[in-house]
C-alpha positions in Angstrom: -20.4 15.4 -8.1 -20.8 11.8 -8.4 -19.0 9.3 -5.6 -18.9 6.2 -4.1 -20.1 6.0 -0.7 -20.4 3.6 1.9 -23.8 4.8 3.5 -24.4 2.6 6.2 -22.2 0.6 9.0 -21.7 -3.3 8.5 -21.3 -5.3 5.5 -22.6 -3.6 2.1 -24.1 -0.2 2.1 -21.9 0.9 -0.8 -23.6 2.9 -3.5 -22.9 5.5 -6.4 -24.7 8.7 -5.6 -24.6 12.5 -6.1 -23.0 14.3 -3.3 -22.1 18.4 -2.8 -18.6 19.5 -3.9 -16.1 20.4 -1.5 -14.0 23.5 -1.6 -10.4 24.3 -0.2 -10.3 25.7 2.8 -6.8 27.7 4.2 -4.0 25.1 3.4 -6.0 23.1 1.4 -6.2 22.0 -2.4 -9.1 20.6 -4.6 -7.9 18.1 -7.1 -9.7 16.8 -10.0 -9.3 13.1 -9.6 -7.7 11.1 -12.4 -7.2 7.7 -11.0 -8.0 6.0 -7.6 -6.9 2.1 -7.0 -8.9 0.1 -4.9 -7.2 -1.1 -1.7 -7.5 -4.2 1.0 -8.6 -1.7 3.5 -11.8 -0.3 1.0 -12.6 -4.1 0.8 -12.6 -4.4 4.5 -14.6 -1.4 4.8 -17.2 -2.7 2.6 -17.4 -6.1 4.3 -17.7 -4.5 7.7 -14.4 -5.7 9.0 -12.6 -2.2 9.4 -14.0 0.4 11.3 -15.3 3.4 9.4 -17.6 6.3 10.0 -20.7 6.3 7.6 -21.7 7.9 5.4 -18.0 8.5 3.9 -16.3 8.4 0.5 -13.8 5.6 0.2 -10.6 5.7 -1.8 -6.8 6.8 -0.8 -4.7 5.8 -3.7 -5.0 8.5 -5.9 -3.8 11.1 -8.5 -5.1 13.8 -10.3 -4.7 17.5 -11.2 -5.3 20.6 -8.8 -7.9 22.7 -9.9 -8.2 25.1 -7.0 -6.1 26.2 -4.4 -7.1 27.5 -1.0 -5.3 30.3 1.1 -2.0 30.2 2.6 -0.8 27.5 -0.2 2.4 28.8 -2.2 4.0 25.5 -3.3 1.5 24.3 -5.8 -0.4 25.7 -8.5 -3.7 25.3 -10.6 -2.7 22.3 -13.2 -0.2 20.6 -11.1 -0.3 17.0 -11.4 -0.5 15.6 -7.8 -0.4 12.6 -6.0 -1.1 12.8 -1.8 -0.6 11.3 1.4 -3.4 9.9 3.2 -3.5 12.1 6.3 -6.7 14.3 6.5 -5.7 15.4 9.8 -3.3 14.6 12.7 -2.6 16.8 15.9 1.2 17.6 15.3 2.1 17.8 18.6 2.1 14.2 20.2 5.4 12.1 20.3 4.2 10.3 17.4 3.7 13.3 15.1 7.2 15.0 16.7 9.0 12.0 15.7 7.7 12.0 12.0 5.1 9.3 12.6 1.4 10.8 12.2 0.3 7.6 11.0 0.2 6.6 14.7 -1.2 10.0 16.1 -4.2 8.7 18.2 -6.2 11.8 16.7 -5.4 11.0 13.1 -8.0 11.1 10.5 -7.2 9.0 7.3 -8.4 10.1 3.8 -11.0 7.5 2.6 -11.2 5.6 5.9 -12.3 8.1 8.7 -12.6 11.4 6.2 -14.1 11.5 2.8 -11.7 10.2 0.1 -11.1 9.8 -3.7 -13.6 7.6 -5.3 -15.3 10.7 -6.4 -14.6 13.2 -9.4 -13.0 15.7 -6.9 -11.4 15.6 -3.4 -10.2 18.1 -0.9 -6.8 17.3 0.7 -4.4 19.5 2.9 -1.5 20.8 0.7 1.0 19.6 3.0 0.6 16.0 2.2 0.5 16.5 -1.8 3.3 15.6 -4.1 4.1 16.7 -7.5 4.3 13.5 -10.1 7.5 13.3 -12.2 6.6 14.6 -15.6 7.1 11.5 -17.2 4.6 9.4 -15.0 1.2 9.1 -16.5 -1.8 9.9 -14.3 -3.0 6.4 -14.0 0.3 5.2 -12.8 0.4 8.0 -10.3 -2.2 6.3 -8.2 0.4 3.6 -7.4 2.4 6.2 -5.5 0.7 5.3 -2.3 1.4 1.5 -2.4 5.0 2.2 -3.3 5.2 4.5 -0.1 4.0 1.5 2.0 6.6 -0.6 0.6 9.3 2.0 1.0 8.3 2.4 4.6 8.7 -1.6 5.4 11.7 -2.2 3.6 13.7 1.0 3.6 12.4 2.3 6.9 11.7 -0.7 9.1 14.7 -2.6 8.1 18.4 -2.3 7.7 18.9 -4.4 4.4 22.7 -5.1 3.1 24.0 -6.1 -0.1 24.8 -9.4 1.2 21.4 -10.3 2.8 18.8 -13.3 1.7 15.4 -12.1 1.8 12.0 -13.6 1.3 9.1 -11.5 0.3 5.5 -13.0 1.1 2.7 -12.0 -0.8 2.0 -11.0 -4.5 -0.6 -8.2 -4.3 0.6 -4.8 -5.3 2.4 -4.2 -2.3 4.5 -7.5 -2.2 5.4 -7.0 -5.9 6.5 -3.6 -5.1 8.5 -4.4 -2.0 10.4 -7.2 -3.6 11.7 -4.3 -6.3 12.7 -2.1 -3.5 14.5 -5.2 -2.0 16.2 -5.9 -5.0 17.1 -2.0 -5.8 18.7 -2.3 -2.6 21.2 -5.0 -3.5 20.0 -7.9 -1.5 19.0 -11.1 -2.8 15.3 -11.5 -3.0 12.7 -14.4 -3.6 9.0 -13.4 -4.0 6.5 -16.3 -2.8 2.8 -16.8 -3.6 0.3 -19.3 -4.0 -0.4 -21.5 -7.6 -3.1 -19.8 -8.2 -1.1 -16.2 -8.3 1.0 -17.4 -11.0 0.2 -14.4 -13.2 1.2 -12.1 -10.5 4.5 -14.1 -10.1 4.8 -13.7 -14.1 4.7 -10.2 -13.7 8.0 -10.0 -10.9 9.5 -12.6 -13.2 9.6 -10.2 -16.2 11.2 -7.7 -14.0 14.1 -10.2 -12.9 12.8 -11.1 -9.5 13.0 -14.9 -8.8 9.8 -16.5 -7.8 8.2 -19.3 -5.9 4.6 -20.6 -6.3 3.5 -23.2 -4.1 0.2 -23.9 -2.1 2.3 -25.8 0.8 5.9 -24.5 0.5 8.9 -26.2 2.1 11.0 -23.9 3.9 14.1 -26.2 2.8 13.1 -25.6 -1.2 13.3 -21.7 -0.5 16.7 -21.8 1.5 17.9 -24.1 -1.3 17.1 -21.6 -3.7 18.9 -18.7 -1.9 21.6 -21.0 -1.0 21.2 -20.1 2.6 20.8 -23.4 4.8 20.8 -21.6 8.2 18.0 -19.2 7.1 17.3 -16.0 5.7 18.1 -12.5 7.3 14.6 -10.8 6.2 11.0 -12.0 5.7 8.6 -9.1 4.6 5.1 -10.5 5.0 2.5 -8.5 3.1 -0.4 -11.4 3.0 -1.9 -11.0 6.3 -2.0 -15.1 6.6 -1.2 -17.2 9.7 0.5 -19.9 7.8 2.7 -17.1 5.9 3.8 -15.6 9.4 4.7 -19.1 10.9 6.6 -19.9 7.5 8.4 -16.7 7.8 9.5 -17.4 11.3 10.7 -20.8 10.2 12.5 -19.4 7.4 14.6 -16.8 9.2 18.0 -17.2 10.6 19.1 -16.9 14.2 18.7 -13.0 14.7 16.8 -12.6 11.6 13.9 -10.1 11.3 10.2 -10.5 10.3 8.5 -7.4 8.9 4.7 -7.7 9.1 2.8 -5.3 7.1 -0.5 -7.6 6.2 -3.1 -7.3 8.6 -4.4 -10.5 10.0 -8.2 -11.3 10.1 -8.0 -12.0 13.9 -6.2 -13.4 16.9 -4.0 -16.5 16.1 -1.5 -18.7 18.0 2.2 -19.0 17.4 5.3 -20.8 18.9 6.8 -17.8 20.6 9.6 -20.1 22.2 10.9 -20.6 18.7 11.0 -16.8 18.4 12.8 -16.5 21.6 15.4 -19.4 20.9 16.2 -18.1 17.6 16.3 -14.5 19.1 14.4 -13.0 16.2 13.1 -9.5 15.8 9.4 -9.0 14.8 8.8 -5.5 13.4 5.5 -4.5 12.6 5.0 -1.7 9.7 1.5 0.0 9.4 1.2 2.2 6.3 3.8 4.9 5.7 5.1 8.3 7.0 5.8 11.4 5.1 9.4 10.5 4.8 8.4 7.0 3.1 6.6 9.4 0.4 10.0 10.9 -0.6 11.9 7.8 -1.0 8.9 6.3 -3.3 9.2 9.3 -5.4 12.8 9.4 -5.7 12.8 5.9 -6.7 10.4 7.1 -9.4 12.3 9.9 -10.7 15.4 7.6 -10.8 13.3 5.5 -13.2 14.3 2.5 -11.2 10.7 1.3 -9.9 8.8 -0.9 -12.7 5.3 -0.2 -12.6 4.2 -2.2 -15.6 1.9 -4.9 -15.1 0.6 -3.8 -11.7 -2.5 -2.2 -12.8 -4.6 -4.9 -14.7 -8.0 -3.5 -14.5 -9.6 0.0 -14.8 -13.2 1.1 -14.3 -15.5 4.1 -14.4 -17.1 4.8 -11.3 -20.5 3.7 -12.8 -19.2 0.0 -13.1 -18.2 0.1 -9.2 -20.0 -2.9 -8.3 -18.1 -4.9 -11.1 -14.9 -3.2 -9.8 -15.3 -4.3 -6.5 -16.2 -7.8 -7.4 -13.1 -8.0 -9.5 -10.9 -6.8 -6.7 -12.7 -9.1 -4.2 -12.3 -12.2 -6.4 -8.2 -11.1 -7.2 -8.5 -11.8 -10.6 -5.5 -9.4 -11.3 -3.3 -7.2 -9.2 -4.5 -3.7 -8.8 -7.8 -2.6 -9.8 -8.1 1.4 -10.6 -11.3 3.6 -11.0 -10.2 6.0 -13.9 -12.0 9.6 -14.7 -10.2 10.7 -17.9 
């Protein structure tokens, strides 16, 4: 089968090549991939900024159709339209696994990051993490279930939102756009913030009825005025992984507010922790998603409360992998997706 393989460590080393097909063992299913999105993690692996064993097939935001079912799988069938969690393996016995947080298991292997992923015609995954897609959802849109689950983990599991809360979401990639929707659904008042060059992405949010602010050097006072919250906001969700955005988030928060940090930073940086202490702020990190996050995401989709229109802006075939990665790196759209149909 054809697959996009990171063949060597360090920057580059990406190629489209023929690789042997895998077949499902006990508790596994084989999926014919219909679509797989390029994630920021994929870009970091290609740049050599995120550790990954090589050779490895990248890709973890995928959907497709089951074409083979391994032994001991009773709840899934050939022909099911599915998406999948990104855990290739976790131990199941450590404190994190027992608490429902396998994403924090020290022995975890991730699909597309430490185990072969879905930038390929077929992928074999554990049946325990596979979810059937709602009938009305097309397969290409189904590849957005993974980023939606990440947004649900940050907004619905790491925060305690109330209808009276004022919220700022920083970062206008797929995660920020989806998170702003989840915040709005919760009943809280939200503003999505990005840079002036992100105008096209912010326009997507405005079409959904989400207020936005575009500025290269945003004033905290301007945001607080928009939310009619002079004392500060209750929550900031930071998805961009930019140092200035983190500092801005800290300044925007009211006393006893909380910043939920999901975006990964490029490296260490300094911050005025005295300000955080004096305001008694909560700094909460949110890494990926847990199995429960998927059920939250799929429930929102089944209720048709999440709008996915406008998030997937570019689609490519595997043969155009170089152009696809270039497009994703330049951030010309929102989400770049490989399609196989």
